[in-house]
VOPAGU-2260 file (C-alpha; in pm, 1 decimal, decimal comma):
REM VOPAGU-2260
SITE   aa  ch    i         X         Y         Z
SITE  UNK   A    0   -3088,4   -2981,7      16,1
SITE  UNK   A    1   -2948,9   -2637,2     -64,7
SITE  UNK   A    2   -2581,2   -2583,3    -135,7
SITE  UNK   A    3   -2393,1   -2374,0     117,0
SITE  UNK   A    4   -2209,2   -2080,2     -35,4
SITE  UNK   A    5   -1922,7   -1894,2     124,2
SITE  UNK   A    6   -1986,4   -1519,4     127,3
SITE  UNK   A    7   -1717,0   -1282,0      -4,0
SITE  UNK   A    8   -1665,4   -1154,2     352,4
SITE  UNK   A    9   -1611,6   -1505,1     493,2
SITE  UNK   A   10   -1389,0   -1587,7     195,9
SITE  UNK   A   11   -1169,9   -1285,3     273,0
SITE  UNK   A   12   -1155,9   -1378,0     642,5
SITE  UNK   A   13   -1047,5   -1730,2     551,7
SITE  UNK   A   14    -785,6   -1583,2     317,9
SITE  UNK   A   15    -637,3   -1376,4     599,6
SITE  UNK   A   16    -643,8   -1679,3     829,6
SITE  UNK   A   17    -455,1   -1892,5     574,5
SITE  UNK   A   18    -205,9   -1610,2     513,4
SITE  UNK   A   19    -136,6   -1553,3     883,3
SITE  UNK   A   20    -103,3   -1929,5     937,8
SITE  UNK   A   21     147,1   -1959,0     649,8
SITE  UNK   A   22     370,7   -1676,8     772,9
SITE  UNK   A   23     350,6   -1800,8    1133,1
SITE  UNK   A   24     473,3   -2142,2    1014,8
SITE  UNK   A   25     770,2   -1978,9     842,2
SITE  UNK   A   26     829,7   -1757,1    1144,8
SITE  UNK   A   27     855,1   -2047,8    1388,8
SITE  UNK   A   28    1080,3   -2254,0    1158,5
SITE  UNK   A   29    1399,6   -2159,6    1351,4
SITE  UNK   A   30    1270,8   -2353,0    1655,0
SITE  UNK   A   31    1246,9   -2666,5    1442,4
SITE  UNK   A   32    1583,5   -2635,1    1266,3
SITE  UNK   A   33    1758,7   -2551,1    1593,2
SITE  UNK   A   34    1688,8   -2910,1    1701,2
SITE  UNK   A   35    1954,8   -3024,3    1452,4
SITE  UNK   A   36    2225,7   -2780,3    1566,1
SITE  UNK   A   37    2481,8   -3060,8    1607,6
SITE  UNK   A   38    2432,7   -3202,6    1255,8
SITE  UNK   A   39    2581,3   -3066,6     932,7
SITE  UNK   A   40    2343,6   -2810,2     776,9
SITE  UNK   A   41    2425,3   -2946,8     429,6
SITE  UNK   A   42    2331,9   -3296,3     548,6
SITE  UNK   A   43    2001,4   -3162,8     688,4
SITE  UNK   A   44    1923,1   -2962,1     372,9
SITE  UNK   A   45    1969,6   -3266,5     150,7
SITE  UNK   A   46    1739,2   -3478,5     363,4
SITE  UNK   A   47    1488,1   -3194,4     369,9
SITE  UNK   A   48    1479,7   -3206,4     -11,4
SITE  UNK   A   49    1427,3   -3583,4     -11,4
SITE  UNK   A   50    1146,1   -3576,3     246,7
SITE  UNK   A   51     986,1   -3285,6      60,1
SITE  UNK   A   52     991,4   -3487,9    -263,4
SITE  UNK   A   53     828,7   -3784,6     -88,0
SITE  UNK   A   54     557,0   -3561,4      62,6
SITE  UNK   A   55     491,5   -3377,6    -263,9
SITE  UNK   A   56     462,5   -3691,1    -473,7
SITE  UNK   A   57     221,2   -3840,5    -221,6
SITE  UNK   A   58      22,2   -3513,3    -243,6
SITE  UNK   A   59      27,2   -3524,0    -626,3
SITE  UNK   A   60     -75,7   -3890,2    -620,0
SITE  UNK   A   61    -382,3   -3805,3    -410,0
SITE  UNK   A   62    -469,4   -3522,4    -652,0
SITE  UNK   A   63    -404,4   -3749,5    -953,2
SITE  UNK   A   64    -154,4   -3499,8   -1096,7
SITE  UNK   A   65     152,3   -3723,7   -1132,0
SITE  UNK   A   66     144,9   -3681,1   -1510,8
SITE  UNK   A   67     183,8   -3304,0   -1475,4
SITE  UNK   A   68     552,9   -3343,0   -1382,9
SITE  UNK   A   69     622,9   -3513,3   -1717,9
SITE  UNK   A   70     442,3   -3235,7   -1907,1
SITE  UNK   A   71     680,2   -2975,9   -1757,7
SITE  UNK   A   72     978,6   -3137,8   -1934,9
SITE  UNK   A   73     811,6   -3064,3   -2270,7
SITE  UNK   A   74     805,6   -2687,1   -2210,1
SITE  UNK   A   75    1162,3   -2556,1   -2253,5
SITE  UNK   A   76    1088,6   -2201,4   -2132,5
SITE  UNK   A   77     912,5   -2327,5   -1820,1
SITE  UNK   A   78    1189,6   -2582,4   -1767,0
SITE  UNK   A   79    1456,8   -2307,9   -1772,0
SITE  UNK   A   80    1266,6   -2089,7   -1525,2
SITE  UNK   A   81    1217,4   -2383,2   -1288,2
SITE  UNK   A   82    1586,3   -2475,1   -1296,3
SITE  UNK   A   83    1685,2   -2120,0   -1197,5
SITE  UNK   A   84    1415,6   -2106,0    -928,9
SITE  UNK   A   85    1547,5   -2438,9    -801,2
SITE  UNK   A   86    1896,4   -2288,6    -760,1
SITE  UNK   A   87    1752,1   -1989,9    -570,1
SITE  UNK   A   88    1539,2   -2193,1    -327,7
SITE  UNK   A   89    1821,7   -2444,0    -265,1
SITE  UNK   A   90    2057,1   -2160,1    -167,2
SITE  UNK   A   91    1784,3   -2007,8      50,1
SITE  UNK   A   92    1713,1   -2333,8     234,0
SITE  UNK   A   93    2078,4   -2404,8     301,6
SITE  UNK   A   94    2165,4   -2052,3     423,5
SITE  UNK   A   95    1852,8   -2040,5     643,6
SITE  UNK   A   96    1946,8   -2362,0     824,7
SITE  UNK   A   97    2313,9   -2259,0     832,0
SITE  UNK   A   98    2257,1   -1924,6    1013,9
SITE  UNK   A   99    2032,0   -2089,5    1272,9
SITE  UNK   A  100    2295,2   -2351,7    1347,9
SITE  UNK   A  101    2560,0   -2077,8    1367,3
SITE  UNK   A  102    2356,9   -1905,1    1638,6
SITE  UNK   A  103    2287,0   -1607,0    1412,2
SITE  UNK   A  104    1918,1   -1653,4    1339,3
SITE  UNK   A  105    1879,4   -1275,4    1370,8
SITE  UNK   A  106    2026,4   -1268,1    1018,9
SITE  UNK   A  107    1733,9   -1474,0     888,0
SITE  UNK   A  108    1498,8   -1214,9    1038,8
SITE  UNK   A  109    1700,4    -931,2     886,0
SITE  UNK   A  110    1711,0   -1107,7     549,2
SITE  UNK   A  111    1334,6   -1147,5     526,3
SITE  UNK   A  112    1278,8    -789,8     643,1
SITE  UNK   A  113    1503,5    -675,2     356,5
SITE  UNK   A  114    1340,2    -910,0     105,1
SITE  UNK   A  115    1060,0    -671,8     -13,8
SITE  UNK   A  116    1311,3    -392,4     -72,6
SITE  UNK   A  117    1552,2    -624,9    -254,8
SITE  UNK   A  118    1260,0    -747,9    -466,6
SITE  UNK   A  119    1189,6    -392,2    -578,2
SITE  UNK   A  120    1556,6    -335,9    -663,8
SITE  UNK   A  121    1575,3    -659,6    -865,1
SITE  UNK   A  122    1255,1    -567,0   -1050,2
SITE  UNK   A  123    1407,8    -227,2   -1130,3
SITE  UNK   A  124    1733,5    -376,4   -1259,8
SITE  UNK   A  125    1592,1    -665,0   -1463,4
SITE  UNK   A  126    1231,6    -564,8   -1539,2
SITE  UNK   A  127    1307,8    -193,1   -1587,9
SITE  UNK   A  128    1033,2     -89,6   -1346,9
SITE  UNK   A  129    1034,9     270,9   -1225,9
SITE  UNK   A  130    1087,3     340,3    -857,2
SITE  UNK   A  131     854,4     567,9    -663,4
SITE  UNK   A  132    1016,5     838,3    -449,1
SITE  UNK   A  133     902,4     662,7    -129,8
SITE  UNK   A  134    1065,3     339,5    -248,8
SITE  UNK   A  135    1393,4     518,1    -322,8
SITE  UNK   A  136    1389,2     672,7      27,7
SITE  UNK   A  137    1306,8     331,4     174,0
SITE  UNK   A  138    1601,8     165,9      -6,4
SITE  UNK   A  139    1838,8     442,6     105,8
SITE  UNK   A  140    1718,2     409,7     466,5
SITE  UNK   A  141    1765,5      30,3     465,3
SITE  UNK   A  142    2114,8      76,6     319,9
SITE  UNK   A  143    2194,1     320,6     602,9
SITE  UNK   A  144    2095,0      51,9     855,2
SITE  UNK   A  145    2331,5    -202,5     697,1
SITE  UNK   A  146    2614,5      56,7     681,5
SITE  UNK   A  147    2562,1     134,1    1052,2
SITE  UNK   A  148    2589,4    -235,6    1131,7
SITE  UNK   A  149    2909,4    -262,2     927,7
SITE  UNK   A  150    3074,9      49,9    1074,8
SITE  UNK   A  151    2986,6      -7,1    1440,6
SITE  UNK   A  152    3003,9    -386,8    1455,1
SITE  UNK   A  153    3273,9    -437,7    1190,6
SITE  UNK   A  154    3041,0    -701,7    1054,6
SITE  UNK   A  155    2863,3    -720,6     721,0
SITE  UNK   A  156    2539,6    -929,6     718,0
SITE  UNK   A  157    2629,2   -1142,4     415,4
SITE  UNK   A  158    2395,2   -1424,6     513,8
SITE  UNK   A  159    2099,9   -1185,3     554,4
SITE  UNK   A  160    2161,4   -1035,2     209,7
SITE  UNK   A  161    2204,0   -1379,3      54,5
SITE  UNK   A  162    1870,1   -1487,2     206,4
SITE  UNK   A  163    1701,5   -1167,8      82,5
SITE  UNK   A  164    1845,7   -1193,0    -270,3
SITE  UNK   A  165    1777,8   -1566,5    -313,3
SITE  UNK   A  166    1420,3   -1537,9    -179,3
SITE  UNK   A  167    1343,5   -1224,7    -384,5
SITE  UNK   A  168    1484,6   -1377,8    -703,7
SITE  UNK   A  169    1283,2   -1693,8    -632,0
SITE  UNK   A  170     966,4   -1485,5    -589,3
SITE  UNK   A  171    1019,2   -1297,6    -916,2
SITE  UNK   A  172    1084,3   -1621,2   -1105,4
SITE  UNK   A  173     768,7   -1769,7    -953,1
SITE  UNK   A  174     564,1   -1482,7   -1099,0
SITE  UNK   A  175     665,9   -1598,4   -1445,4
SITE  UNK   A  176     575,4   -1962,2   -1373,8
SITE  UNK   A  177     208,5   -2024,4   -1450,6
SITE  UNK   A  178     160,8   -2351,2   -1261,6
SITE  UNK   A  179      49,9   -2417,5    -899,7
SITE  UNK   A  180     325,4   -2355,6    -638,4
SITE  UNK   A  181     321,7   -2714,1    -508,1
SITE  UNK   A  182     362,9   -2847,1    -863,1
SITE  UNK   A  183     656,2   -2619,5    -944,4
SITE  UNK   A  184     819,8   -2703,1    -610,4
SITE  UNK   A  185     774,3   -3074,9    -685,5
SITE  UNK   A  186     965,8   -3031,3   -1009,9
SITE  UNK   A  187    1233,2   -2811,7    -847,6
SITE  UNK   A  188    1316,6   -3058,4    -573,6
SITE  UNK   A  189    1296,2   -3351,5    -817,0
SITE  UNK   A  190    1568,5   -3204,2   -1040,5
SITE  UNK   A  191    1807,3   -3168,1    -746,8
SITE  UNK   A  192    1751,0   -3523,3    -615,8
SITE  UNK   A  193    2053,7   -3670,5    -804,3
SITE  UNK   A  194    2281,5   -3411,8    -640,6
SITE  UNK   A  195    2130,9   -3487,7    -298,5
SITE  UNK   A  196    2174,7   -3862,5    -339,7
SITE  UNK   A  197    2535,2   -3816,1    -453,9
SITE  UNK   A  198    2610,9   -3598,6    -149,9
SITE  UNK   A  199    2441,8   -3838,2      93,2
SITE  UNK   A  200    2631,3   -4132,7     -55,2
SITE  UNK   A  201    2956,0   -3937,8     -12,8
SITE  UNK   A  202    2860,4   -3834,5     343,7
SITE  UNK   A  203    2793,5   -4199,7     427,5
SITE  UNK   A  204    3152,5   -4289,5     341,2
SITE  UNK   A  205    3265,5   -3980,8     534,7
SITE  UNK   A  206    3063,9   -4113,6     830,3
SITE  UNK   A  207    2840,7   -3806,1     853,2
SITE  UNK   A  208    2530,7   -3900,1    1052,3
SITE  UNK   A  209    2225,6   -3742,6    1207,0
SITE  UNK   A  210    2295,8   -3654,3    1569,3
SITE  UNK   A  211    2026,8   -3750,7    1825,7
SITE  UNK   A  212    1766,7   -3477,3    1884,0
SITE  UNK   A  213    1654,6   -3376,3    2235,6
SITE  UNK   A  214    1835,0   -3677,7    2385,8
SITE  UNK   A  215    1601,1   -3907,7    2191,9
SITE  UNK   A  216    1718,0   -4224,5    2022,8
SITE  UNK   A  217    1826,9   -4210,4    1660,1
SITE  UNK   A  218    1496,8   -4354,1    1528,7
SITE  UNK   A  219    1291,4   -4080,8    1697,4
SITE  UNK   A  220    1539,5   -3823,1    1563,7
SITE  UNK   A  221    1487,5   -3950,4    1209,4
SITE  UNK   A  222    1111,7   -3932,9    1261,7
SITE  UNK   A  223    1143,0   -3566,4    1362,6
SITE  UNK   A  224    1361,1   -3494,8    1057,9
SITE  UNK   A  225    1108,2   -3665,5     828,7
SITE  UNK   A  226     857,8   -3396,7     933,1
SITE  UNK   A  227    1067,3   -3144,4     737,1
SITE  UNK   A  228     881,1   -3256,1     423,2
SITE  UNK   A  229     526,4   -3181,3     544,2
SITE  UNK   A  230     649,1   -2868,3     726,9
SITE  UNK   A  231     793,8   -2738,8     400,3
SITE  UNK   A  232     472,0   -2804,2     208,9
SITE  UNK   A  233     214,4   -2687,4     466,1
SITE  UNK   A  234     290,2   -2310,5     462,9
SITE  UNK   A  235     325,1   -2318,3      83,8
SITE  UNK   A  236     -24,8   -2464,7      42,8
SITE  UNK   A  237    -166,3   -2218,4     298,4
SITE  UNK   A  238       4,2   -1926,4     122,4
SITE  UNK   A  239    -123,9   -2041,0    -217,5
SITE  UNK   A  240    -480,6   -2068,3     -86,1
SITE  UNK   A  241    -455,9   -1726,6      79,5
SITE  UNK   A  242    -336,8   -1567,4    -246,8
SITE  UNK   A  243    -652,8   -1697,9    -415,0
SITE  UNK   A  244    -885,1   -1538,8    -158,9
SITE  UNK   A  245    -736,0   -1196,5     -76,6
SITE  UNK   A  246    -563,7    -923,2    -282,2
SITE  UNK   A  247    -187,5    -957,7    -325,9
SITE  UNK   A  248    -136,2    -615,9    -161,3
SITE  UNK   A  249    -304,4    -741,2     157,2
SITE  UNK   A  250    -101,2   -1060,4     147,0
SITE  UNK   A  251     215,2    -852,0     112,5
SITE  UNK   A  252     136,6    -674,5     437,2
SITE  UNK   A  253     124,7   -1009,8     617,7
SITE  UNK   A  254     474,9   -1111,8     509,5
SITE  UNK   A  255     632,5    -913,1     794,8
SITE  UNK   A  256     480,8   -1158,1    1046,3
SITE  UNK   A  257     749,9   -1416,3     967,4
SITE  UNK   A  258    1067,4   -1206,4    1028,2
SITE  UNK   A  259     907,9   -1047,4    1336,1
SITE  UNK   A  260     853,3   -1390,5    1493,4
SITE  UNK   A  261    1208,5   -1488,9    1394,7
SITE  UNK   A  262    1345,4   -1171,7    1555,7
SITE  UNK   A  263    1157,6   -1245,0    1880,6
SITE  UNK   A  264    1284,7   -1604,8    1881,7
SITE  UNK   A  265    1644,6   -1490,9    1825,1
SITE  UNK   A  266    1619,7   -1226,3    2099,4
SITE  UNK   A  267    1402,6   -1389,3    2368,8
SITE  UNK   A  268    1441,9   -1766,9    2319,4
SITE  UNK   A  269    1785,1   -1819,9    2162,8
SITE  UNK   A  270    1915,1   -1514,3    2353,9
SITE  UNK   A  271    2156,1   -1424,2    2077,2
SITE  UNK   A  272    2374,8   -1120,7    2155,2
SITE  UNK   A  273    2209,5    -794,9    2046,8
SITE  UNK   A  274    2431,5    -490,9    2089,0
SITE  UNK   A  275    2277,6    -139,6    2091,9
SITE  UNK   A  276    2416,9     -84,9    1740,8
SITE  UNK   A  277    2253,9    -402,3    1613,1
SITE  UNK   A  278    1919,8    -298,3    1764,3
SITE  UNK   A  279    1964,0      48,1    1609,2
SITE  UNK   A  280    2024,0    -110,9    1268,1
SITE  UNK   A  281    1699,2    -307,1    1303,1
SITE  UNK   A  282    1509,2       8,8    1398,1
SITE  UNK   A  283    1643,3     186,0    1087,7
SITE  UNK   A  284    1536,6    -107,0     867,7
SITE  UNK   A  285    1192,9    -111,0    1034,5
SITE  UNK   A  286    1169,1     260,0     948,7
SITE  UNK   A  287    1262,7     176,7     589,3
SITE  UNK   A  288     983,2     -83,1     576,6
SITE  UNK   A  289     735,8     166,8     721,7
SITE  UNK   A  290     825,0     414,7     445,4
SITE  UNK   A  291     798,3     132,0     191,5
SITE  UNK   A  292     445,9      43,3     313,0
SITE  UNK   A  293     313,2     398,0     360,2
SITE  UNK   A  294     432,3     521,0      18,4
SITE  UNK   A  295     171,9     334,3    -193,3
SITE  UNK   A  296     -98,9     399,6      69,9
SITE  UNK   A  297     -30,6     774,5      53,8
SITE  UNK   A  298     -38,6     762,8    -326,9
SITE  UNK   A  299    -373,4     577,0    -316,2
SITE  UNK   A  300    -513,6     828,1     -65,2
SITE  UNK   A  301    -414,3    1123,1    -288,1
SITE  UNK   A  302    -571,3     965,3    -596,0
SITE  UNK   A  303    -897,7     897,6    -410,7
SITE  UNK   A  304    -902,4    1257,5    -283,4
SITE  UNK   A  305    -859,4    1393,9    -637,8
SITE  UNK   A  306   -1142,6    1173,0    -767,1
SITE  UNK   A  307   -1377,3    1295,7    -491,5
SITE  UNK   A  308   -1288,1    1659,6    -563,3
SITE  UNK   A  309   -1374,4    1612,4    -932,0
């Protein structure tokens, strides 16, 4: 019997499929978290961490990698990076659930649209990377969109910026962590478990409970909440597999799927109020992203043209 080999073309197609699937999962997340609108977002976030830990350790058990968690504690540099990444992802998870429950999920969309630009700015500040002219124009354009929102709406999108900063910082820290994403996430959520258990014990005495979901009984509601673990892991595994099969630049282009889906959900399904000024701010930020994307493509086109001329 001959072994079947996956061709490079099929491998790339599978990579795109995994990438699109991952960002679609993240894009549709607001629909899931909206189910818990009548329960404290901090309560939900803590249980999300616990169910994620349970799912991850089951996953590691199947892969026979349980010992890898112990090895991480022996590497002080890796341990420090993971603690900081843990802080970033915890903030991101809480704010994401919080804005959806507030009825402002458009801010989650805005935050993830701004994330690539914020990533570039953070890299410039801390990694001393030089900015291309197109990137500078893109950052200035995005800033103009936020200023318009502030002037016309008398509202500053703090939650959107907090989501963008926490996610971008998390991404940059992840680049310095040379272990599989699911393994680093397992360690991150493990280190915060004591805090979660302390909060949940306190919330028990404060009589904070999970409210029934979709008029279901409390047991069915807990079953739905327990899915937060697998739903957290699934897109991460898909994203990790996609990154192995396609270039990072191609994967970066797919990341705008998630905030676009979130924007459509906020506008068409949740029917959140969108004033003309708010829509205008989004259009300006979309223009900033277009400049951000086209800049490197134009640079690549010019370099290829020069090579052909030589």
